N, C-alpha and C positions, 0 to 999 in steps of 0.2 A: 032173318034177312040182314038185319044189322049186324049180327054176329058174323055172318058170311063176308059182308063187306069189310068189316074190321080185320078179319083173318086174311082176306085177299090183299088188303092194304098193307098188312104186316108182312105178308109173304113177299109181295112185290118190293117193299122196302128192304127187306133182307136180301133179296136177289140183286137189287141195285147196289147195296152195300158190298155184298160179296164180289160182284163184277169189279167194283171200284177198287176193292182191296187187291184183287188178282191183277188188275192193270197196274197198280202201284208196284207189286211185287215184280211184274215183268219189266217195269221201267227201272227199278233198282237193280235188277239182274243185268239188264242192258247197261246201266250206268257202271256197275261193277266191272262188266267186260270191257267197256271203254276205258275204265280207269286202269285195269290190269294191262290193257293194250298200251296205255300211256306209261305204266311202270316198266313194261317190257322195252318200250321204245327208249325210255330214259336209261335203262339199264344198258341196252345196246350202245347207245351214244356214249355213256360213261366208259364202257369197255373199250370202245373205239378210241376215245380221248386217252385213256389210260395207255393203250397200245402205242399211240402216236407219241405220247410223252415218253414211254420207255424207249422207243426207237430214236427219238431226238436225244434222250440222255446218253445212249450208247454211242451215237454219233458225236456228240460233244465230248464223250470220254475218249474216243478214239482220236479225235483231233488234239485234245489235250495231251494225250500220251505221245502222239507224234511230235507235238511242239516240245514237250519235255525231253524227248530223246534227241531232238535237233539242238536244243539249249545245252543238253548234257554233252553232246558231241563238240559243240563249239567251246564249252567250258573246258573239256579235256584237251582239246586242241591248244586252247589258250594256256592251260596249265603246262602242257608239254613245252610249248614255246618259251613260257616264262622260265621253266626249269632249264631248258637248253641255254637261254640267255644267262641265267644265273650260273650255270656251270661254266660257261665260256668266260664270263667275268671272274670266277673264281680261279680258273686256270690261268687267265691273263695276270690277275694279281699274284698268283703263285709264282709265275715265271718272272714277273717284275721283281718279287722279293727275292727269288733265288739269284737273279742277276745282280741285284744290289749287294746281297751277301758275297757273291763270288767277286764282285769288284772290290768290295771292302776287304776281303781276305787277300786279293791279289795286291792291293795297295800296301797292305800290312806286310805281306811276304816280300814284295818288292821293296818297300821302304826299309824293312829290317835288314834285308840282304845288302842293300845299298849303303846303309849306314854302318853295317858291321865291318866290312873290309876296309 
């Protein structure tokens, strides 16, 4: 009889331990499901943030390109204006120099012809 009680006690203890082990496995499976949901959620948020960052980067790039084109157009216009001003100045200086030479030559020709006769 003592043997039956010891066997019954051993079996019931074994069943209790097995049920506890099974419950722990279920909890760890549940925890891993929750953690995988957490990983999936984090991954989704990371992908969303990455897409937003990429869109923001493209938007900034477009604005920078537009600004660069605008600045380039202003610089080109300024360069053309400066070139035209420089050309006009050169033409004016050339005309003045030509007029000075012509005047000088006229004075020499006029002075020589007046002093010759």
